[in-house]
N, C-alpha and C positions, 0 to 999 in steps of 0.2 A: 256934840252937837263938832261936825268937824268939818269942818270948808264952810262954814256958815249954812248947812244943812240941818236942819233940823230932821229924827228920826218921824214915821210917823204912826202917830195913834193905834191902840191893835182892833177901832171902830173902824182905820182910814184903811186895814187891809184886810183885803174880801175875794174869794178865787184864791186862783192856785196864788198869791203871794203870803196871800195869809195863811201855807203850810211852806211856804220857798221863802224866805232871804237872809238880808244879813245886821238887821237888826235884831234879831232875837236868838238867843241860842237853840228855840224850837230850831226856828229855823235852817241856822247854819248847820243842825244836827242831819237834818234832812236832804242840806244837797250834799252832803257825805255820806248815806245812807244809798242815795239817788246813786254818784257816784261808783262807791263799792257793787252797787247788784249792777251797772253797766257791763263796769271790772269783768266780775264773775259769769257773766252770761255771757259776755265777750269770749271768754278763758274755757266755758265748758264746749260754745259754739263748738269754737276753733279745733278745741280737741279734741269734739265724738266727728266731726267735719272727717280730722285725721284720723281716726279711731279705720273710717268706712274708707276712704282711699290707700291704707295699706291694705285692709280685706279683700277688696275688690284686685289690690298686685294681688298677695298670693292663694287663691285661684287663681287667676286667666296661666300664674304661673307652673300651676298640676297639671290644669291644665290640660 
């Protein structure tokens, strides 16, 4: 109990709150995995976009 707030039981956690919460270790782990996943996808999209732009510039300069 932190500041008078009681943690909900497992039966009270429904929907996405069951998988993403700050009360259980599994819920915290899921937040971390989701955050890392978003960072990896963002980095991959950035690198793919950058590589595509470099290919267009080199093909334009050789033509």
